[in-house]
N, C-alpha and C positions, 0 to 999 in steps of 0.2 A: 771655356769648355766645361761641359757637365759630365760627371762620372757617377754611375750607379743611380744616384738620386735624380728624379725627373726634373727637367728644366721647366721653368714657368712658361706656360703656353704650349707645352708639348702634347698635352692631352687633347684628343679630338673634341671638337665642338659637338653640341647636341645635333646640329644639322648634319655634320659629317658622319656622326654615329647613326643618324636616321638613314642616310644614304647607304651605309654599310648594311644595316639591318634590312633595308628594302632589297638590296642585292641578294641577301641570304634568305629572302622570302619570310623574314620574321616580321610580319606585317603589324601585329599589335604593338610590338616594341617600337617599330619604326614610327608609327603614328604618335606614340608618346614622345619620342625624341623630337619630332617635327613640332609638336605642340609646345614643347619646352623651348625650342628655338624661337618660336613666334613670341612666347611670353618674354623671352630675353631681348626681343626687339631686333633679331637678325634674320636675314634670308626669308622675309615674309612671303613673297610670291612663290619662291622655290619650295618653301616648306609646305605651303598650301597645295602646291602641285604634287609634292611627295605624298601628302595625306590622301589626295585624290587617287593617285596611282595605287596606294596601299588598299584603299577601299575597293577600287576596281578589281584588283587581283583577287579579292575575296568575294567578288560578285555582289557587293552591297552598293548598288549604283545610285541610290538616292543620296547617300552620304558623299559619294564620289562627286555627284553633280554639285552639291553644296560647296565642296572644297574647290572645284575648278571654277565655279562662278565667283567665289571669293577671290581666288587668285587673279582672274581676269579683271576684277574690279580694282586691283592694286597695280596692274601693269601700266607702263607709260605708253603713249601713242607710238613712240619711236621703237618700241620693243617688238618689232614685227615677227621675228622668228619665234619668240616666246608666246605671243598671242596666237600665232598659227598652231603651235603645239597644243596650247590649252583649249582652243576651239575644237580641235579634233577630239581630244579626250572628253570634252563636254558633250559633243555630238554623239560619241560612242555611248556614254552613260545614258543619255536620253533615249537612244535607240534601244538599249537593253531594258529600259523601263516601258517600252511601247509608246513612248511619246514621239510618234513619228513626224508629226507636223513641226514640233519644236526642233527635232533633229534636222529636218530639211532646212529650217530657218538658220540654224547654227552652221550647217554646212555652207550655206550661201554666204554667211559672214566670213567663213574660212576661205572660200573660193575668191572672195574679193581681195584677200591678202596674197593668196598663192593658189595656182591651179594644180592642186595635188590630186594624184590618181586615187589615193585613199579616200579623199573627200567625195569624189564622184561615186566611188563604190558604196560608201556609206549612205549618201543621198539616194542613190539608185535603190539600195536595199530598203530604205524607208518608203520610197515611192511604191515599191512592189507590195509592201504590206498595206499601203493605202489604196491598192488596186489601180494605181496610176501607171498602167503597163507601158504606155508609149514613153513617158518620162523616164521610167526605170530603164527601158531598153536604150534610150538615148545616153543615159549616164554610163550604163554598163559597156556600151559601144566605145565610149571614151577610155574605159579601163583596159579593154583588150585590144584596142586599135594598135596594130604594129607590135604587140607584145610577144616576146619569146619566153615569157615566164609562165610555166604551166599553172602555177598557183593562182594567177589572175583568173584563169578560166575555171579552175576547180572551185574557187571561192564564189564566183558568180553562180555556178551550177548549184552549189549548196544552198544559196539563198532561195533560188527557185524551188529546190526540193523541199525546203522548210515551209514553203507556201503551197505545197502539193501541186507544183507546176513542173514536174519532172521533165515532161516532153519539151517545154520551152527551154529549160536549163540544159538539156542534152545537146541542143544546137551549139552551145558554147563549148561543150566537150568535143564535139565533132570538129570545131574550129581549132581546138588545141592540138588535134592530131596532124594538123598541117605544119606544126613545128618539127623541124628536122632534129632528131635525137643525135647528140654529139658526144655524150658522156654516159657513164653508168648511172648517174643521177637522173639524166634525161630518160633513160630506159625505164628507170623506176617510176618516174612521173607519167610516162606514157602508159605503163602498166596500170597505174592508179586510174588513169582516164578510162581505159578499157574495163577496169573493174566496175566503175560507176555506170558505165554503159551496159554492164552485165554481159560483156563479151569475154567470158571467162577463159577460153582457150588462148585468145590473143593476150589477155592480161597475164596469164601464166607464162607465156613465152617471153614477154618483155621483162617480167619480174625475175624469172630464172636467169635471163641474160644479165640483168643488173647484179644479181647475187653472184653469178660466175665471175663478174668483174669486181667482186669484193665490196659491193655496196650493201652493207648489212641491213639497213632499214627495209630493204625489199622483202625480207623474210616476213615481216609483220603483215604486209598486204598479201603476200603469197598464202599465208595462213588464212586470211579473210576469204580469198578466192576459193580455197578448198572447202571452207565452211559453208559458204553460200552456194557452192556447187554440190553440196550434199556429200562431201567426202571428209568426215570428221577425223578419220584415222590419219589421212595424209596431212590434214591441218595440225593434228597433234604432233606428228613427226617434225613438222616445220617449227612449231613453237618450242619443242625440245631443243632445237638448234639455237633458238633465240636465247635460251638460258646460258649458252656458251659464248654469247657476244656481249662484251662490256657495254653497259648502258641500255641493253634490251631485255634485261632479266625480268623487270616488272611487266613489260609487254608480253613476254613469254608466258608468265604465270597467268596473266589475264586471258590470254588466248587459250591456254590449257583449261582454265575454268569454263570458258565457252564450250570447248569440246566435251568436257565432262557433263555439262548441262544437256547438250545435244544427245548424250548417251544415257541421260537420266541418272547419272552418278552424282547426286547432289552433295554427298559427304566429301567426295573427291574434289568437287568444284569449290567448296568452302575452304578446303585445305590449300588449294592453289591461291585463292584470294588472300588467305592469311599470309602465305609465303610472299605473295606479291606486295602486300602492304609493308612487310618488313624491309623491302628494298628502299622504301622512303623516296620513291620517284614521284615528285609532285605533278609531273605531266600525266601520269597514269593513275594516280591515287583516286581521282574522282570517279573514273570508270570502274575501278575495283570496288569502291564503296557502294556504288549504285548496283553493280552486279551482285554484290553480297545481299542486298535487299531483295532483289529478284529471286535469288536462290532460296532464301527463306520463304518467300511467297510460294514457290513451286513445291516446297516441302510442307506447305499449308501451316507453317509456323508464323501465323499472322501477328501474334503478340511481339515476337522478336523483330519481325519486319517493320512493325510500326515504330518500335523503339529506335531501331537503326535509321529509319526514315527521318525521325525528328532530329537525330544527331546530324544526319546528312544535310538537312535543310538549314541547319544553323550555319554550316560551312558554305553551302551553295544555294542560297535563297533564290537565286535568279534562274535556276534550272527548271524550265517550264515542263519538261517531261516528268521530272520528279514531283512537281506540284500536282500534275494530273494523276500520277501514280499514287500520291498521297490521298487524293480524293477517293480513289478506288479502295485503298487500304482502310479508310475510315468506315467503309460499308461492310467490312468483313467481321 
């Protein structure tokens, strides 16, 4: 028995520490841990996988691609589940780099191992960007066939929207409305569907129903509904309620920043962004940082906007909207 002094072997390995840092979203440190694990000769495939995931989470997809490719090269033929996992991550990295043909080819390798819904979705998305509309529709049909998951329909719609094919994507939203809502979360999701269809009265009704049944995330979309419907004061009241809900504080501040921008109160908007960033909510941080840049632009403080944009692109180099916005800023 060991007392006080640590027992030999009780310290976590570099690989285990890497996993813990990955979980804590400490990506730079996680990559270093996994690299050390590889140097020590242990957990090679899993460490390369961890490195790939860390780069993916930072939006640095070329390095993620290298890591996943390396990991695949080290897998044994019998490791079907692991190869399936790595092919999916690799296909995703290729997709985010605009390597759509390679993404399709990787998805096909994945589908030989397992008929995964996510693989059909990713291949369909790549086909759509390649203007292969029939092939995209075929894959998306597999994704939503018999599905009671609203997210499947919303995800497909968002791909069509990103390709400026809103009308085609809306057909999937209409199909989602055939799902019978059975819970507060379902009411929330139905409200989101109506929101994207721009049927704001129906969206408001379903989101209020979800909120009444204490499904707090409904507040975020209820605020969006009021903003898009041209009612910033109602939206502001809703986002103030978000501040009182644990886990929604950053969303609330981000929404209040939007409301302030609508009312041309840019000083107030920046104050809300600052408060939102202090919440350290990694899910909302990117939106807050991008909105901060937009606010400085609206104030015609292009020097600060440019500086903030360079900092932003270091963190989120794959954000296509930010890249386009950066081109605009360079002309100011």
